[in-house]
N, C-alpha and C positions, 0 to 999 in steps of 0.2 A: 716166589710169591704164590700164595694159594689162590685158587679160583675165586674164593669169596672176596679177596682183596682186589683181584684183577677185574672181575665182572661186577657191575652194579647189581645185577640179578642173574642167577642161573635158574633155569627151569628144566624139569623132566616131563616129557610128554609121551603119550602112548598111541601108536596106531593100533587100535582095537579092531580086529578084523573077524567077521562072523563066517559061518559055514557057507554062506552064499557069496563070499569074497567081496563083501562091502565093508567099508571102514566107517567108524562112528565119528561124526563131527558134531560139535556143540555150537549153537548159535549165540553169539554175544552181542547184546544191544549196547551200542556206544553211548546213547543218551536215552535211557528208558522213559524219561519224563517228556522227551521231545515229541512234537506232533507226528513226525515221520522219522523215527530214529534209524540211523544207518546201523548196519550190523556187519559182522564178520563171522566166518565159520573157522573153527580150529579144533585140533585134537584135544582130548582130555589131558590135563596135566597142570602143573603149576610150580611155584617156587620151591627150591631145595632149601630145607631148613638146616641150621647149623648142626653139624655132626652127622647128617644124613649122607648116604651115598646117593648117586644118581638113580640107581635101581630102587632103593628104598623110597625115595621121593616119588618116583613114578608109580610104585605100588600103592603108596599112601593116597596119592591123588586119584587113582582109579576108584578107591574106596569112597573117598569124600565126594567126588564129582558125579559118579555114575552108579555107586553102590556095588562095585565088583571087588570082592576080596581076592587078592592075588599075593602070594609070597614073592618078595623081590627076586629070589632065585628061579621062580617059575616064569618070569618074563623072558621073552626072546632077547637076543643081544641088542646092544645099542646099534641102531642102523643109520642114524643121521645126526647132523648137527648144523645149526645155523647161528650165526652171531653177527652183531652189528650194533650201531648206535641207535638209541631211541629216546624220545622225550615223551613219556606217557602222562605227564602231568603230576602224577604221584611219585614218579622216579624218572631220572634221566641219566644216561651214561651208556656203557657198553653192556649189552645183554647177550646171553647165550642160551639157546634152546637145544636140549638133548633129546633125541627121539629113540624110543624102544618100540618093539611090537609085541603083540600078544594075540593069540587066536582063541576064539570061543565058538561053541556051536551056535548059541544065541544068548542074548542077555536083555532082560527087561530093565530099563533105566530106573534107578532109584535116586531121587534128588535130596533125600532127607539129610545127607551129609554136607550139603551146601550151607555156607554162612549166609546171613541175611543180605549182605551187600552182593554176594554172588547170585543169590536168587533174583535180586532186583534186576540184574543185567542178563539173566538167563532168558533166552528167547526160544528155546526148544532144542531139539536134537534131531538128527537124521542119519540113517545109514546110507552111504553113497558108494556106487561102483566107481572104479577108476575112470571109466568112460564118462560118467555123469560129472565127475570133478573136472575132467578135461574140457567138456562142452559147456560148463557153467560160466555165466557172466558175473556171478557173485564173487565177493572177495573171500578167498580160502587160503589159510595159512597151514602149513608152510608152503611156499612156492615150491613146485616140483613134487607135490604130494601125489598127483595122479600117476606119474611115472614110477615113483618109488613104491606105491601100493601095487601097481601092476606087476612089478618085479617080485614083490613078496607073495602075491597070490599065485604067481607062476612057480613058486618054490625057490626063487633065486634070492637068497638072503645075502646082502653084501658082507664080505669078509672084514671090512673096516667101515666105520661110519661114513656115509656119503655126505659131502659138503653141500648143503642146500642154500639157495639164495636167501639173503636177509630180506625181511619184508617191510621195513619202515623207511 
């Protein structure tokens, strides 16, 4: 059975790490019209389209979400995976998030590739150190991001993708 039939949605996400060893997280507003919208932080990325490899989807999403052009082959290897059941309103079932990493000296975020509904939920972005993620009381996905980022900035890239806890 192919992943597209097994999983309701597969996504490819990227731990984008800058020269000062910070990882980029995007702030997603759950209810942008609400008086006090709750939010979550997560890595750039999104759904894998039919016919795309995981790396192709990750590279495409970097371009769309933060304006960074990266060839799929220039991404680091897949470093993590999280999967589990979710009911997001627009879709429910078994989901799988696949994580890659990529290093940049610096990058100025460009949101011009976001679609209207994505812009509506976009609450900003921030570069975080592993220590800041670990100390934060905010909701940050994937769980285990602080430890995984700390390993990457120390030069320890996992030989096989790390199984990360599911977040729903």
